[in-house]
C-alpha positions as CSV (number, residue, x, y, z in Angstrom):
1,X,-65.2,159.3,-123.3
2,X,-63.9,162.5,-124.6
3,X,-64.7,163.5,-128.1
4,X,-62.3,161.6,-130.4
5,X,-61.5,162.8,-133.9
6,X,-59.1,160.8,-136.0
7,X,-58.8,161.0,-139.8
8,X,-57.1,158.4,-141.9
9,X,-54.0,160.5,-142.4
10,X,-53.6,161.2,-138.7
11,X,-54.1,157.5,-138.0
12,X,-51.4,156.5,-140.5
13,X,-49.0,159.0,-138.9
14,X,-49.7,157.5,-135.5
15,X,-49.1,154.0,-136.7
16,X,-45.8,155.0,-138.4
17,X,-44.7,156.7,-135.1
18,X,-45.5,153.5,-133.2
19,X,-43.5,151.4,-135.6
20,X,-40.5,153.7,-135.3
21,X,-40.6,153.5,-131.5
22,X,-41.1,149.8,-131.4
23,X,-38.1,147.7,-130.3
24,X,-37.5,144.0,-130.7
25,X,-39.2,141.9,-128.1
26,X,-37.7,138.9,-126.4
27,X,-38.5,135.4,-127.7
28,X,-36.3,133.4,-125.3
29,X,-37.1,130.6,-122.9
30,X,-38.3,133.0,-120.2
31,X,-41.2,134.5,-122.1
32,X,-43.8,132.4,-120.3
33,X,-42.3,132.8,-116.8
34,X,-43.9,135.2,-114.4
35,X,-40.5,135.9,-112.9
36,X,-38.2,136.2,-115.9
37,X,-34.7,137.6,-115.5
38,X,-34.6,141.1,-117.1
39,X,-31.7,141.8,-119.4
40,X,-30.9,145.2,-120.9
41,X,-33.3,144.7,-123.8
42,X,-36.3,143.8,-121.7
43,X,-35.4,146.5,-119.2
44,X,-35.8,148.9,-122.1
45,X,-39.1,147.4,-122.9
46,X,-40.2,147.9,-119.3
47,X,-39.3,151.6,-119.5
48,X,-41.3,151.8,-122.7
49,X,-44.4,150.2,-121.1
50,X,-44.5,152.5,-118.1
51,X,-43.4,155.7,-119.8
52,X,-46.3,158.1,-120.1
53,X,-44.9,159.9,-123.2
54,X,-44.5,156.8,-125.4
55,X,-46.9,155.3,-127.9
56,X,-50.5,155.3,-126.8
57,X,-50.7,151.5,-126.9
58,X,-48.5,151.3,-123.8
59,X,-50.6,153.0,-121.1
60,X,-49.3,154.8,-118.0
61,X,-48.0,153.8,-114.6
62,X,-51.1,155.0,-112.8
63,X,-53.4,153.1,-115.2
64,X,-51.4,150.3,-116.8
65,X,-52.8,149.4,-120.2
66,X,-55.9,151.4,-119.3
67,X,-56.6,152.3,-122.9
68,X,-54.6,152.5,-126.1
69,X,-56.2,155.9,-126.7
70,X,-56.4,157.1,-123.1
71,X,-60.2,157.4,-123.5
72,X,-62.4,159.0,-120.8
73,X,-65.4,157.4,-119.1
74,X,-68.1,158.6,-121.5
75,X,-69.4,157.6,-124.8
76,X,-67.6,158.6,-128.0
77,X,-69.6,161.5,-129.4
78,X,-67.9,162.2,-132.6
79,X,-69.8,160.0,-135.1
80,X,-67.8,161.3,-138.0
81,X,-65.7,158.2,-137.5
82,X,-66.8,155.4,-139.8
83,X,-67.6,151.9,-138.4
84,X,-64.2,150.5,-139.4
85,X,-62.4,153.2,-137.5
86,X,-64.7,152.7,-134.5
87,X,-64.1,149.0,-134.5
88,X,-60.4,149.4,-135.1
89,X,-60.2,151.6,-132.0
90,X,-61.8,148.7,-130.0
91,X,-59.3,146.1,-131.3
92,X,-57.3,146.6,-128.1
93,X,-59.5,145.9,-125.1
94,X,-60.7,149.0,-123.4
95,X,-60.5,149.4,-119.6
96,X,-62.9,151.8,-118.0
97,X,-64.7,152.1,-114.7
98,X,-68.4,152.2,-114.0
99,X,-68.9,155.7,-112.7
100,X,-66.9,157.4,-110.0
101,X,-66.9,156.8,-106.3
102,X,-70.3,157.7,-104.9
103,X,-71.9,158.1,-108.3
104,X,-75.3,156.7,-109.2
105,X,-73.8,154.4,-111.8
106,X,-71.3,152.9,-109.4
107,X,-73.6,152.6,-106.5
108,X,-76.2,150.9,-108.7
109,X,-73.7,148.2,-109.8
110,X,-72.5,147.7,-106.2
111,X,-76.1,147.1,-105.1
112,X,-76.8,144.7,-108.0
113,X,-73.7,142.6,-107.1
114,X,-74.5,142.6,-103.4
115,X,-78.1,141.5,-104.1
116,X,-77.1,138.7,-106.5
117,X,-74.4,137.5,-104.2
118,X,-76.9,137.2,-101.3
119,X,-79.5,135.5,-103.6
120,X,-77.0,132.9,-104.7
121,X,-75.9,132.1,-101.1
122,X,-79.5,131.8,-99.9
123,X,-80.7,129.6,-102.8
124,X,-77.7,127.3,-103.2
125,X,-76.1,125.1,-100.6
126,X,-72.8,123.2,-100.6
127,X,-71.3,123.5,-104.1
128,X,-72.2,126.9,-105.6
129,X,-72.1,127.1,-109.5
130,X,-69.5,129.4,-111.0
131,X,-71.7,131.4,-113.3
132,X,-75.5,132.2,-113.7
133,X,-77.4,133.4,-116.8
134,X,-79.4,136.4,-115.4
135,X,-81.3,137.2,-118.5
136,X,-81.2,138.8,-122.0
137,X,-81.7,142.3,-123.2
138,X,-83.1,142.9,-126.6
139,X,-82.0,146.4,-127.7
140,X,-84.5,148.7,-129.2
141,X,-83.6,151.6,-131.5
142,X,-85.1,153.7,-128.7
143,X,-82.5,152.4,-126.3
144,X,-84.2,153.4,-123.1
145,X,-87.1,151.2,-124.0
146,X,-85.0,148.0,-124.1
147,X,-86.2,145.5,-121.5
148,X,-84.6,142.6,-119.6
149,X,-86.1,139.3,-120.4
150,X,-85.7,135.9,-118.7
151,X,-82.9,133.6,-119.7
152,X,-85.1,131.1,-121.6
153,X,-84.9,133.0,-124.8
154,X,-82.0,130.8,-126.0
155,X,-80.6,127.5,-124.9
156,X,-78.0,128.3,-122.2
157,X,-74.5,127.2,-123.1
158,X,-72.9,124.4,-121.2
159,X,-71.3,125.4,-118.0
160,X,-73.7,128.2,-117.3
161,X,-76.5,127.8,-114.7
162,X,-79.9,129.2,-115.4
163,X,-80.2,132.0,-112.8
164,X,-83.9,132.4,-113.7
165,X,-85.1,128.8,-113.2
166,X,-88.5,128.5,-111.6
167,X,-87.4,127.3,-108.2
168,X,-84.2,129.4,-107.9
169,X,-85.0,132.6,-109.8
170,X,-82.5,135.1,-108.6
171,X,-84.7,138.0,-109.8
172,X,-88.1,136.8,-108.9
173,X,-90.6,139.5,-108.1
174,X,-87.9,142.2,-108.1
175,X,-88.7,144.5,-111.0
176,X,-86.6,147.3,-109.6
177,X,-83.5,145.0,-109.7
178,X,-84.3,144.0,-113.3
179,X,-84.4,147.6,-114.3
180,X,-81.2,148.3,-112.5
181,X,-79.5,145.5,-114.4
182,X,-80.8,146.8,-117.7
183,X,-79.6,150.3,-116.9
184,X,-76.2,149.0,-115.8
185,X,-75.8,147.1,-119.1
186,X,-76.8,150.2,-121.2
187,X,-74.3,152.3,-119.2
188,X,-71.6,149.7,-120.0
189,X,-72.4,149.8,-123.7
190,X,-72.1,153.5,-123.7
191,X,-68.8,153.7,-121.9
192,X,-67.3,151.0,-124.1
193,X,-68.1,152.7,-127.4
194,X,-70.1,149.7,-128.5
195,X,-73.4,151.6,-128.6
196,X,-71.8,154.2,-130.9
197,X,-70.8,151.4,-133.2
198,X,-74.4,150.0,-133.2
199,X,-75.8,153.4,-133.9
200,X,-73.3,154.3,-136.6
201,X,-73.9,151.0,-138.5
202,X,-77.7,151.3,-137.9
203,X,-77.7,147.6,-136.8
204,X,-80.4,148.5,-134.3
205,X,-82.7,149.4,-137.1
206,X,-82.2,146.2,-139.3
207,X,-85.6,144.6,-139.4
208,X,-84.1,141.1,-140.0
209,X,-81.7,141.2,-137.1
210,X,-81.9,141.8,-133.4
211,X,-79.1,143.0,-131.0
212,X,-79.4,140.7,-128.0
213,X,-77.2,141.1,-124.9
214,X,-76.9,138.0,-122.8
215,X,-76.1,138.8,-119.2
216,X,-74.1,136.4,-116.9
217,X,-73.2,136.8,-113.3
218,X,-70.0,135.2,-112.2
219,X,-70.4,134.4,-108.5
220,X,-66.7,133.4,-108.3
221,X,-64.3,132.7,-111.2
222,X,-61.9,129.9,-110.1
223,X,-58.3,131.2,-110.2
224,X,-57.1,128.0,-111.9
225,X,-59.0,128.4,-115.1
226,X,-56.2,129.6,-117.3
227,X,-56.7,128.9,-121.0
228,X,-57.2,131.1,-124.0
229,X,-60.7,131.2,-125.4
230,X,-63.4,133.2,-127.1
231,X,-66.7,133.8,-125.4
232,X,-68.6,133.6,-128.7
233,X,-70.9,130.8,-129.8
234,X,-70.6,132.2,-133.4
235,X,-72.6,135.4,-133.3
236,X,-70.9,137.5,-130.6
237,X,-69.7,141.0,-131.5
238,X,-68.6,142.4,-128.2
239,X,-67.9,141.2,-124.6
240,X,-67.9,143.3,-121.4
241,X,-66.6,142.2,-118.0
242,X,-67.9,144.4,-115.2
243,X,-65.8,143.5,-112.1
244,X,-67.0,143.8,-108.5
245,X,-63.6,144.9,-107.1
246,X,-62.9,147.7,-104.7
247,X,-59.1,147.4,-105.2
248,X,-56.9,147.2,-108.3
249,X,-56.9,143.6,-109.7
250,X,-55.5,141.8,-112.7
251,X,-57.9,141.6,-115.6
252,X,-57.6,139.1,-118.5
253,X,-54.5,138.3,-120.4
254,X,-55.1,138.5,-124.1
255,X,-53.6,138.2,-127.7
256,X,-54.8,140.9,-130.2
257,X,-55.3,139.6,-133.7
258,X,-54.6,135.9,-133.1
259,X,-54.2,133.6,-136.1
260,X,-57.4,133.1,-138.2
261,X,-59.1,129.7,-137.8
262,X,-60.9,128.9,-141.0
263,X,-63.2,126.3,-139.4
264,X,-64.3,128.8,-136.9
265,X,-64.9,131.5,-139.5
266,X,-67.0,129.1,-141.5
267,X,-69.2,128.4,-138.5
268,X,-69.7,132.0,-137.5
269,X,-73.2,133.6,-137.9
270,X,-72.3,137.3,-137.8
271,X,-74.2,140.2,-139.2
272,X,-72.8,140.9,-142.8
273,X,-71.9,144.5,-141.9
274,X,-70.0,143.5,-138.8
275,X,-68.3,140.7,-140.7
276,X,-67.1,143.0,-143.4
277,X,-65.9,145.6,-140.8
278,X,-64.0,142.8,-139.1
279,X,-62.2,141.9,-142.3
280,X,-61.3,145.5,-142.9
281,X,-59.9,145.9,-139.4
282,X,-57.9,142.7,-139.3
283,X,-56.3,143.5,-142.6
284,X,-54.6,146.5,-141.0
285,X,-53.5,144.8,-137.8
286,X,-50.0,143.6,-137.2
287,X,-49.2,140.0,-136.1
288,X,-49.1,139.7,-132.4
289,X,-45.8,139.9,-130.5
290,X,-47.1,140.0,-126.9
291,X,-49.5,138.3,-124.5
292,X,-50.9,141.4,-122.9
293,X,-52.6,141.9,-119.5
294,X,-55.1,144.4,-118.2
295,X,-55.0,146.1,-114.8
296,X,-58.5,146.8,-113.6
297,X,-59.2,149.8,-111.4
298,X,-61.9,149.5,-108.7
299,X,-65.3,148.6,-110.3
300,X,-63.6,148.4,-113.7
301,X,-65.0,147.3,-117.1
302,X,-62.9,145.4,-119.6
303,X,-64.5,145.6,-123.1
304,X,-63.4,143.9,-126.2
305,X,-64.3,142.7,-129.7
306,X,-64.5,138.9,-129.2
307,X,-63.4,138.1,-132.7
308,X,-60.3,140.2,-132.5
309,X,-58.7,138.6,-129.5
310,X,-58.1,135.4,-127.5
311,X,-58.3,136.0,-123.8
312,X,-57.8,134.1,-120.6
313,X,-58.1,134.6,-116.8
314,X,-54.8,135.9,-115.6
315,X,-52.0,133.5,-114.7
316,X,-51.4,135.3,-111.4
317,X,-50.5,133.0,-108.5
318,X,-47.4,131.2,-109.7
319,X,-44.9,134.0,-109.4
320,X,-42.3,131.3,-109.0
321,X,-42.1,127.6,-109.5
322,X,-44.1,125.4,-107.0
323,X,-41.7,124.1,-104.3
324,X,-43.1,120.6,-105.0
325,X,-41.7,120.7,-108.5
326,X,-38.1,121.5,-107.5
327,X,-36.0,118.4,-107.2
328,X,-35.5,117.6,-103.5
329,X,-31.8,117.2,-103.8
330,X,-31.7,120.9,-105.0
331,X,-33.8,122.1,-102.1
332,X,-31.7,120.3,-99.5
333,X,-28.7,122.4,-100.5
334,X,-30.4,125.2,-98.5
335,X,-29.5,124.8,-94.8
336,X,-32.8,126.3,-93.6
337,X,-34.9,124.1,-95.8
338,X,-32.8,121.1,-94.8
339,X,-33.6,121.8,-91.1
340,X,-37.3,121.9,-91.9
341,X,-37.2,118.7,-93.9
342,X,-35.3,116.8,-91.1
343,X,-37.7,118.2,-88.5
344,X,-40.7,117.0,-90.6
345,X,-39.3,113.6,-91.2
346,X,-38.2,113.0,-87.6
347,X,-41.4,114.3,-85.9
348,X,-43.5,112.1,-88.3
349,X,-41.3,109.2,-87.3
350,X,-41.8,109.9,-83.6
351,X,-45.6,110.1,-84.0
352,X,-46.1,107.1,-86.2
353,X,-43.4,104.5,-85.4
354,X,-44.2,101.4,-83.3
355,X,-43.0,101.7,-79.6
356,X,-40.6,98.7,-79.9
357,X,-39.1,99.9,-83.2
358,X,-35.4,100.4,-82.6
359,X,-33.0,102.9,-84.2
360,X,-29.2,103.0,-84.3
361,X,-26.9,105.9,-84.1
362,X,-26.4,105.5,-87.9
363,X,-30.1,105.5,-88.6
364,X,-30.6,108.9,-87.0
365,X,-27.5,110.3,-88.7
366,X,-28.9,109.3,-92.1
367,X,-32.2,111.0,-91.2
368,X,-30.2,114.2,-90.8
369,X,-30.3,114.8,-87.0
370,X,-27.5,117.0,-85.7
371,X,-24.7,115.4,-83.8
372,X,-25.7,117.0,-80.5
373,X,-29.3,115.7,-81.0
374,X,-28.1,112.2,-81.5
375,X,-25.7,112.5,-78.5
376,X,-28.6,113.5,-76.3
377,X,-30.7,110.5,-77.3
378,X,-27.9,107.9,-76.8
379,X,-25.6,109.5,-74.1
380,X,-27.7,111.8,-71.9
381,X,-30.5,111.4,-69.5
382,X,-32.4,113.5,-67.0
383,X,-33.2,112.6,-63.4
384,X,-36.9,112.8,-64.2
385,X,-36.4,110.2,-67.0
386,X,-34.4,107.9,-64.7
387,X,-37.2,108.0,-62.1
388,X,-39.7,107.1,-64.8
389,X,-37.6,104.2,-65.9
390,X,-36.5,102.9,-62.5
391,X,-39.4,103.4,-60.1
392,X,-40.5,99.7,-60.5
393,X,-37.1,98.3,-61.3
394,X,-36.0,95.5,-58.9
395,X,-32.3,96.3,-59.2
396,X,-32.9,99.9,-58.4
397,X,-35.0,98.9,-55.3
398,X,-32.1,96.8,-54.1
399,X,-29.7,99.7,-54.5
400,X,-32.1,102.0,-52.6
401,X,-32.2,99.4,-49.8
402,X,-28.4,99.5,-49.5
403,X,-28.6,103.2,-49.1
404,X,-31.3,103.0,-46.5
405,X,-29.2,100.4,-44.6
406,X,-26.1,102.6,-44.9
407,X,-24.2,99.8,-46.6
408,X,-24.0,101.4,-50.1
409,X,-20.7,102.9,-51.3
410,X,-20.4,106.6,-52.1
411,X,-21.1,106.2,-55.8
412,X,-24.4,104.3,-55.3
413,X,-25.5,106.9,-52.6
414,X,-24.7,109.7,-55.1
415,X,-26.6,108.0,-57.9
416,X,-29.7,107.3,-55.7
417,X,-29.5,110.9,-54.5
418,X,-29.5,112.5,-58.0
419,X,-32.3,110.2,-59.2
420,X,-34.6,111.0,-56.3
421,X,-33.9,114.8,-56.4
422,X,-37.2,116.3,-57.4
423,X,-36.2,119.9,-56.8
424,X,-35.2,120.4,-60.4
425,X,-34.5,118.6,-63.6
426,X,-30.9,117.9,-64.4
427,X,-29.2,116.2,-67.3
428,X,-26.5,113.6,-66.7
429,X,-24.0,112.0,-69.2
430,X,-23.5,108.3,-69.6
431,X,-19.8,108.7,-68.8
432,X,-20.5,110.4,-65.5
433,X,-22.8,107.6,-64.4
434,X,-20.1,105.1,-65.3
435,X,-17.7,107.0,-63.0
436,X,-20.2,106.6,-60.1
437,X,-19.7,102.9,-60.4
438,X,-22.8,101.6,-62.2
439,X,-22.4,98.2,-63.7
440,X,-22.4,97.8,-67.6
441,X,-25.8,96.1,-67.6
442,X,-27.2,99.1,-65.5
443,X,-25.7,101.5,-68.0
444,X,-27.1,99.6,-71.0
445,X,-30.5,99.7,-69.4
446,X,-30.4,103.4,-69.1
447,X,-28.7,104.0,-72.5
448,X,-29.8,101.2,-74.9
449,X,-28.3,101.1,-78.4
450,X,-30.1,100.7,-80.7
451,X,-32.8,102.8,-78.9
452,X,-36.5,101.8,-79.0
453,X,-39.0,104.5,-80.0
454,X,-40.7,104.4,-76.7
455,X,-37.5,105.5,-75.1
456,X,-37.0,108.2,-77.7
457,X,-40.5,109.5,-76.9
458,X,-39.7,109.6,-73.2
459,X,-36.5,111.6,-73.8
460,X,-38.3,114.0,-76.0
461,X,-41.2,114.7,-73.7
462,X,-41.0,118.3,-72.7
463,X,-37.8,118.8,-74.7
464,X,-37.6,122.5,-75.8
465,X,-35.6,121.7,-79.0
466,X,-38.1,119.0,-80.0
467,X,-40.9,121.5,-79.6
468,X,-39.1,123.8,-82.0
469,X,-38.8,120.9,-84.4
470,X,-42.6,120.4,-84.3
471,X,-43.0,124.0,-85.4
472,X,-40.4,123.6,-88.1
473,X,-42.4,120.5,-89.3
474,X,-45.5,122.6,-89.6
475,X,-43.6,125.3,-91.5
476,X,-42.3,122.6,-93.9
477,X,-45.8,121.3,-94.6
478,X,-47.1,124.7,-95.3
479,X,-44.1,125.6,-97.4
480,X,-44.4,122.5,-99.5
481,X,-48.2,122.9,-100.1
482,X,-48.3,126.7,-100.7
483,X,-44.7,127.8,-101.4
484,X,-43.1,129.0,-104.5
485,X,-39.5,129.7,-105.4
486,X,-38.4,132.5,-107.7
487,X,-35.8,131.9,-110.3
488,X,-33.4,134.5,-108.8
489,X,-33.7,132.7,-105.4
490,X,-32.5,129.5,-106.9
491,X,-29.6,131.3,-108.5
492,X,-28.6,133.7,-105.6
493,X,-28.8,130.9,-103.1
494,X,-26.5,128.9,-105.3
495,X,-28.9,126.0,-105.5
496,X,-28.8,125.9,-109.3
497,X,-26.8,127.5,-112.1
498,X,-28.6,130.1,-114.2
499,X,-28.9,127.6,-117.1
500,X,-30.3,125.0,-114.8
501,X,-32.8,127.5,-113.4
502,X,-33.9,128.6,-116.9
503,X,-34.4,125.1,-118.0
504,X,-36.5,124.2,-114.9
505,X,-38.7,127.3,-115.2
506,X,-39.1,126.8,-119.0
507,X,-40.3,123.2,-118.3
508,X,-42.7,123.9,-115.4
509,X,-43.6,127.5,-115.0
510,X,-46.1,127.9,-117.8
511,X,-49.8,128.4,-118.0
512,X,-51.3,126.2,-120.8
513,X,-51.1,128.8,-123.5
514,X,-50.4,126.3,-126.2
515,X,-54.1,126.0,-127.1
516,X,-57.4,127.9,-127.2
517,X,-60.9,126.8,-126.7
518,X,-63.6,127.9,-129.1
519,X,-67.2,126.9,-128.7
520,X,-67.6,126.6,-132.5
521,X,-64.7,124.2,-133.2
522,X,-63.4,123.0,-129.8
523,X,-59.7,123.1,-128.9
524,X,-57.3,124.7,-131.4
525,X,-53.5,124.8,-131.3
526,X,-51.7,128.0,-130.7
527,X,-48.1,127.1,-131.5
528,X,-47.0,130.8,-131.8
529,X,-48.1,131.6,-128.2
530,X,-44.9,130.1,-126.8
531,X,-42.9,132.6,-128.8
532,X,-44.8,135.7,-127.5
533,X,-43.5,137.9,-124.8
534,X,-45.8,138.0,-121.8
535,X,-46.3,141.3,-120.1
536,X,-46.9,139.5,-116.9
537,X,-43.4,138.0,-117.1
538,X,-41.8,141.4,-116.8
539,X,-40.2,141.9,-113.4
540,X,-40.9,145.6,-113.5
541,X,-44.6,144.9,-114.0
542,X,-44.6,142.6,-111.0
543,X,-42.9,145.2,-109.0
544,X,-45.4,147.8,-110.1
545,X,-48.4,145.6,-109.3
546,X,-48.8,142.6,-107.2
547,X,-52.5,141.6,-106.9
548,X,-53.6,141.1,-103.2
549,X,-55.7,138.1,-102.3
550,X,-59.4,138.8,-103.0
551,X,-62.3,136.9,-101.5
552,X,-64.1,136.3,-104.8
553,X,-63.3,137.1,-108.5
554,X,-66.8,138.3,-109.2
555,X,-68.1,140.1,-112.3
556,X,-70.9,140.5,-114.9
557,X,-70.2,139.3,-118.4
558,X,-72.4,140.7,-121.2
559,X,-72.3,139.2,-124.7
560,X,-73.5,141.6,-127.4
561,X,-74.8,139.6,-130.3
562,X,-76.4,140.3,-133.6
563,X,-79.0,137.5,-134.0
564,X,-81.0,136.8,-137.2
565,X,-84.7,136.7,-136.5
566,X,-84.8,133.1,-137.8
567,X,-82.9,132.1,-134.7
568,X,-85.1,133.9,-132.2
569,X,-88.4,133.0,-130.5
570,X,-91.4,134.4,-132.3
571,X,-92.1,137.0,-129.6
572,X,-88.6,138.5,-129.9
573,X,-88.5,138.2,-133.6
574,X,-91.7,140.3,-134.0
575,X,-90.9,142.9,-136.6
576,X,-92.2,145.7,-134.4
577,X,-89.8,147.4,-131.9
578,X,-92.3,148.0,-129.1
579,X,-90.8,147.4,-125.7
580,X,-91.1,143.8,-124.5
581,X,-92.6,143.0,-121.1
582,X,-90.2,142.1,-118.3
583,X,-90.6,138.5,-117.4
């Protein structure tokens, strides 16, 4: 990061400037929708977000929300900043990258991720756990002497699989990979500014405390896990997420300076210096007005002070409301959807109904078949279908005998001729066959009403329009299982009024941001979250970035903790700072 020099007076001017530029943010029903309608006010907000010459908290179009201070990818070198200033500058999550394309640092992380991914696949079959504890790093004042230790230093939190278990050790007999992971973690601490804070506060030299970095490998973070939380178990200072992405992706959504939870604070076990710095920082932070989101560049790092934010995996898939949640009577107002629905219902009926089940003209009308389709089933027949029906029919054999004996009238001869014509397939109407002189019982045999399913199946065999309906039925199934409708679609298609669409989206199109999960106290209510504007809800943001499908949401998570020696195993709590053996 480039040298950064901020004094208190300059910082106050910057805060005042930001307050002057700030505009009111929307608090309407659309705040939690990923596809909110943008009025003049929110459009102004969009321009502010993406304007490169606005307040530093907004970011730029090339690197949306990259860093409130536009920091570079190197450590802060100006240690004239005091710890509170350093921590304050980390209140907003920082987004960096691990090295540049082709650099040693980036290639090292790529190789680590590739190795761990292959190890997990080779050692686990069927259901693969989501996250593995790879080990812990005890930081030494001589930082390069810090060593990676196995994950049995502490009890592993629920939901995390021990990646160093005896039978499935992901790093067994691979000292080079252990050292690579250590170097990757140290590089991350430098780029995030966290190492500068630890050096400035001299926490690395406190003989009664150890700085321990727990390292987790997320093999694949499920996309459905959308809930605000803290990663801390009561002693975490910083968290880093190193993503294994070669394209831009969405990082976490987060709230800066969420409401204080007294029970959580009472259960924290933070280093006194860090706790006092936290108090000083939070006293100067404004109440949150937004749920923000990070855009992560390839091989990006998201770093944050865990106690200063709540964060969540991004709510990124439901850019509209799931089709299954829109009332069917609303969807049926759309002619194309109605065709797909009728095709699905009718083809399912053809496949599943009993052969002798009969259907009247009215039955098929109510199902939604078009008049010409119903006419075909009740009033039309091909010569091929007639041959199939009549080849063993005794009355038909009698008529054929009359023709062979030259005693049949002209109508019968013409009828037998068209039935026996195998040169092509032709369609004949019921009225035409009546004109040939067929008796009513013969007409009724060929055109029963109600019509049994076995006759419907015969008439549909090889029918081009029915084949099209089977394709529409498949589209319907896919549409209902995977499809989403945007609010503007419901309105522009005149399926719903704007008020109705707003009410529907307000009811259904929300991630569960009404609560947060904290390991220290369990679930807590976040009633104010529903009133916060979501950056993901802004249509201009969605237009600027739409995350492509990625195979896995894979990343490292590092928890930087200050741990009192009373909580550590004797080996780690040793008052000496000699390097520990890699195990």
